[in-house]
C-alpha positions in Angstrom: 120.7 113.0 58.3 121.5 116.8 58.5 121.1 119.0 61.4 118.9 121.9 60.5 115.8 122.5 58.3 115.8 126.2 57.4 117.7 125.7 54.4 116.4 126.7 50.7 115.3 124.0 48.2 118.4 124.7 46.2 120.7 124.5 49.1 119.0 121.1 50.2 119.7 119.9 46.8 123.2 120.8 47.1 124.0 118.9 50.4 121.9 116.0 49.2 124.0 115.7 45.9 127.3 116.1 47.9 126.1 113.4 50.5 125.3 111.1 48.1 128.1 111.5 45.6 130.4 111.0 48.7 128.5 108.0 49.8 127.0 106.0 47.0 125.2 103.3 49.3 123.1 106.3 50.7 119.5 106.5 49.1 117.9 109.6 50.8 119.1 112.5 52.9 117.0 114.1 55.6 117.1 117.3 57.5 116.2 117.2 61.3 115.4 120.2 63.3 117.7 120.7 66.4 116.6 123.5 68.3 113.2 123.4 68.3 110.1 120.4 68.2 111.1 117.3 66.3 111.1 118.2 62.8 112.1 116.0 59.5 112.3 117.4 56.1 113.7 115.1 53.3 115.8 116.8 50.6 113.2 115.7 47.9 110.3 117.0 50.1 108.8 113.2 50.2 107.8 111.2 53.3 110.4 108.5 54.5 109.5 105.8 56.9 113.2 104.8 57.5 114.1 108.3 58.0 111.5 109.0 60.5 112.5 106.2 62.2 115.9 107.3 61.8 115.0 110.8 63.3 113.1 109.0 66.1 116.2 107.4 67.2 118.3 110.6 67.0 115.8 112.5 69.1 115.2 109.7 71.7 119.1 109.2 72.0 118.6 105.5 71.3 116.5 105.0 74.4 112.8 103.4 74.5 110.0 106.1 74.2 107.4 107.8 71.6 107.6 111.1 70.1 105.8 113.1 67.4 107.7 114.4 64.5 106.6 116.9 62.2 107.3 115.6 58.7 107.6 117.2 55.5 106.5 120.8 55.8 106.0 120.0 59.8 102.2 120.7 59.2 101.6 116.9 60.1 103.0 114.8 62.9 103.5 111.1 63.2 104.2 109.1 65.8 107.6 107.2 66.2 109.9 105.7 68.7 111.6 103.1 70.0 110.2 99.8 71.7 111.6 97.7 74.6 114.1 95.9 72.8 115.3 98.8 70.8 113.6 98.8 67.5 112.8 102.3 66.2 109.3 102.5 64.6 107.2 104.9 62.8 103.7 105.7 61.8 102.9 105.8 58.2 100.7 108.6 56.9 98.0 108.2 54.7 98.4 109.1 51.1 96.0 112.1 51.3 98.8 113.8 53.6 101.1 114.0 50.3 99.9 117.7 49.8 101.8 118.6 52.8 105.2 116.7 51.5 105.2 118.4 47.9 103.8 121.7 48.7 106.9 123.2 50.7 
């Protein structure tokens, strides 16, 4: 994950490509908001459940709890969290939400 969500699509693409070149095992790059409400934007604009779980872990600092994370353009919120034994989880959005992911 990269801290900050206010990058242009071109800059996100450059950051994504550099990270993936340096770390060939990484499949996707996500950007998290650090100064405002929890938000996750993937470099490609898509929704990613694993990245959302990772963002929940980041925001909750690994402690049990539940939060709402703005996904994609931040217009839709999904619940995510960490359970009592440390498992991170994420709600998966419905297919009709894809308009929010690919319009940003």
